[in-house]
N, C-alpha and C positions, 0 to 999 in steps of 0.2 A: 355679177360681172360678166360681160359678154365675151366669153372665151369658148371656142369650139375645139373639136378633136384635132384639127389640123394645127391650131395654135399650140395645143399641148404637145403635139409631136414636134413642132418647131422648137419649142423651148427645151424639150428633152434632148433633141439633137444638139442644140447649142450648149446644154449642160455637159454633154459628152465631148464635144469638140468646139469650144467657144470661138476659135478663129478659123473654122472650116470655111472654104469659099461658098458663096451662096449657091453656086452651081452644084456643088457636092451635097449641100444641105437639101436643096430642092429635089435633087435626084433621089435621095434616100427617102424623103417623105412624100414624093409624088407631086411636086410643084416645079415650075420653072424658076430660074434664079431670081428674076424680077419679082415674081409673086411672093417668094420666100422673104426677100428683103423688105417688100412693102408690108407684109404681115408683121415682121419684127418691128418696123418703124411705127406701125399703128400701136402695138403693145407698149413700146417705149413711150410714145406720146401720151398714152392713157395712163402712164405710170404704173403699169401692171407688171413689167419686167425690168430687170436691171442687171448689169454685169459689173463685177468689182474685182479688184486685185487684192489677193490675200498673201501676206507673208507666211512662209511655211516653217515647220520645225527645222528643216535643213538650213534656212536662212538665219535661224537663231542658234546655230552651232550645236544643234541637238540638245539644247538645255530645256528643262521643263518650262513651259511658257504659259500654262493655263491655271485658272482658279475659278471656282464658283464662289460668288459673294452674295450673302443675304443682307439686305438693308432694311432696317425698321424705321418707319417714320409715321407721323400722324396722317390720317386719311385726308385731311384738308391740304396737306403738303404734297400728296402723291403726284399730281400732274406736274407741278413745278419741279420737284426733285427729279422725277423720271426724265423730264425734258432736259434738265440741266446735265444730268449724268450721261444722257445720250450724246451730248456734244463732245464728250471726252474721247480723244483718239485711241487710247489703250483699253477702253471699255468696248467690247465687241457686241454685246447684246444686253438690252435692258427690257425686262418684262415686269408688269404688275401682276402678282399672283394672288390667289384667293385665300391663302392661309399661310401659316408658318411665319411669314414676314411680308412686308409690303412690296418689296422689289427683289427680283432675282437677276443677278448680273453674271455675265461671262467676261472675264478680263484676261489680258495677255501681257506678257513681259518677257524679259530675258533671263531672269533668275528668280527662283521661288521665294526666298525670304525677302528679297528686295521688292518683289511684286506684292507680297502680303503687307509689308510696311507701307508701301505706296497706297494700296487700297484703303488701309485703315486710316492713314493720315489724310489723304486728299478727299476721299469720300466722306470721312468722318467730320470734316470741317464744313461740309455743305449745310447751309442753314436748313433746319428741319429734320436732319438725320439724327436719330436717337441711338442707333446701334449698328455696328458693321461687323459681320462675321465672315471670315475668309477661310475657304476650304481648298487648299492646293490640289490640283489634279495630279495623281500619281501616274495614270496611264489613260490615254484617250483611245477608245475602241471605235468610236464613230462620231462624226460631226456633221452639221447641217449642210456644209458645202459639198458633201459626198452624196447627199440624198437626191434621188432621181424620181421623176414623175411616173415612170413606167408606162410611157405613151408610145414608145417605139420598141420593136422586137430586138432580141439579142443579135440577130443577123444584121439588122440596120445599125445597131450600135457598133458592131465589129467593123462594118464598112467605114464608119466615121473615125474609129480609132486608128485605122490604117493611115489616115492623113494627118494625125496629130503627132507632135513631137514625142518620141518614145522615151520612157524613163530608163534609168540605168546609170552605170558608172561612167560619168563624163567629167571633163575638166570643169571645175567650178568657175562661174563667171567672176570677173574682177569686180570689186566694189563699185568702181566708176561705171562699168557697163550695167550692173544691176540697178544702180540708182537712176541712170538715164532711161533704161527701159521701163522701170517702175513708173517714172513720171509720165512717160508717153502712154502707157497702157492705162494709167489712171484717167487720162483725158479721153481715151477711146480704146477699150479692150480689143476691138477689131481693127485698130489702125492699120492701114495697108503698109506693106514693107517699104514701098517707095516713100511714103510720108515719114515712117519711122527713120529711114536712112537719112532723109533730108533734115529732119529735126535734130538728129544726133550727130550729123556731120560725117556719116559713114557711107561707104558704097552699099548698094543693095545686097550684094553677096555677104558683106561683113555684117550688115544688119540682120540678115536671115540666120547666119551662123550664130551670132550672139543671142538672138531671140531663142533659137533652138536650145542653146546652152542653158539659158535662164529657165525655160519651161521644162526642158528634158531632165534637168537635175532636181527639179522641184523647188528651186530657190524662190519662185513665185507660183501661186496657183490662181487660176482664173475661175471665178465663181459666177454662175448665172442663176438668178432667183426669180420666182414668180410670186405675186401677191398671194398670201395664204388662202384667202377665201376662194380664189380662182382655181386652186389645186383640187378642190373637192374634199379637202381635209381641213375644215375651218377651226377645229379646236386643238389647242396645245395643252398637254398636261405633263407635269414633272413628277417622278416618283423617286423616293429615297429608299434604299435597300441596305440591309446588313447581311453580308455574305461571309462564310468562313474564309479566313485569310488565304488558305491554300487553294481556294476555288475561285478567287477573284478573276484570274485571267480567263478561265473557261466560262465563267458566268458573264463577264463582259463581252466575250466573243459571241456567246449565244444570244444575248440581249441585242447586240448590235445588228444581228442578222434578221431581226424582225422587220417586215416591210414598213411598219409605222415608226420605227426608231429614227429620230433625228439626231439625238445626242446620247452617248453612253460613255461614261468615264468612271474610273475608280478614284476615290478621294483619299488623300493622305491623312486627313484629320477629321474629327467630328464623329458622332455616333454612327451615322451612315457611312459606308465605305464604297457604295456604288450608287450613281445617279443616272437615271434615264429620262430622256425627253422625247415625247411622242406626238405625232399629228394624227388625229382621228376624225371620223365623220360626225360622231355624236357621242353622247355619254355612254351609250351601250357599247360603242367601240372602245372606250376607255376600259370598261369592265372586261371586254374580250382580250384586250392587250395584257392586262394584269393577269388574267387567267392563263394566257399563253406563257407569260414570263414565269409565273409560279410553276407551271408544268416543266418549263425548261430549266428552272433554277429551284429544284425541290428543297435545297438547304438554305435558301434565301428567305429572309423575313422582310416583308413590306412594312416600313416604319411610318411613312407618311406620303401624301400626294397633294399636289396643288394644281389648280386649273389657272391658265393664263387668261386674264380678263382684259389686258391691254398690252400690246407690243409697241414700245417706243423706238426700238432699234433692233435690227437683226443682221448679223454678219457685217457690221459697219454701216448699214444703210438705215437712214432715218425713215420712220413709217408714220403715216397719219392714222386716224381712228379707224379707217377702213382697210388698213393693211397695204395701201399703196405707198410707193416710195415718194419721199419729199426731199431727197438729197442724200449725199454720201459723206461720211466723215472718214477720211482716209486713215487707215490704221498706222499708228506709230508706236513701235515697241520702246 
């Protein structure tokens, strides 16, 4: 995939501040505004980058909203079942893995037991599915939307954060405002304030205030992704760990701080009570990550690992066999 260092810096800048003006983005990475916008458009047209709107924990009233799901099905059904499940709005991620089970999913919902019932019932009735195992997430320590390319410096990142809506205690957006802004940003994460105001029937000052409310309170998160092969870390592997109960929080925090970690969560059920997902350059990198985790988590036992051999969907985005986007399934809780 034809991606250079400036492309990576551009994507990292927009991961940091997805709605930053092109003038600010360009200034931070050493381009003029027009050149930055043209690079982004080229990456979008080549289906190498995409931006999506993600509901946050806050928008789900702080209820547990995640679960890992293992789906077993015959090899002959993998492509069809994976593709079918990828179209489901409350299934965030669908991966074909090398062992343990045929497919590994991340699912989201508003309540733990309802989500578990839904997963078992709706996934279980898909033709070709033999078994569905649901493991509710007890605590999320790290997730893919927070992973960064490491292509800009901390100082550059700080400059971009200065122009982003700040988090903190603010008045919650009304449901109608949240719904209207969600729909607009689904159409275009970088929709100009003037267009947002016109679409929603607000003044520009009202649109700006409501948007800052939505983003500043975390009611919505904007996520920017790059096709995995273009990141320099083409392999994904998932590890399952058993950690003493009183060390789960410290173990999850330590594991989530590794550069390679894309996902880290404690699980409420199952033999494993901690799962990590990592992106690495090669199989040697996988061994290095496990060695580092073992060093950081001396009381943890590695139970199993699996290599991802096909990603059907990541963070709500449908992927082709080469990891490029082929569309978005908007998340519905």
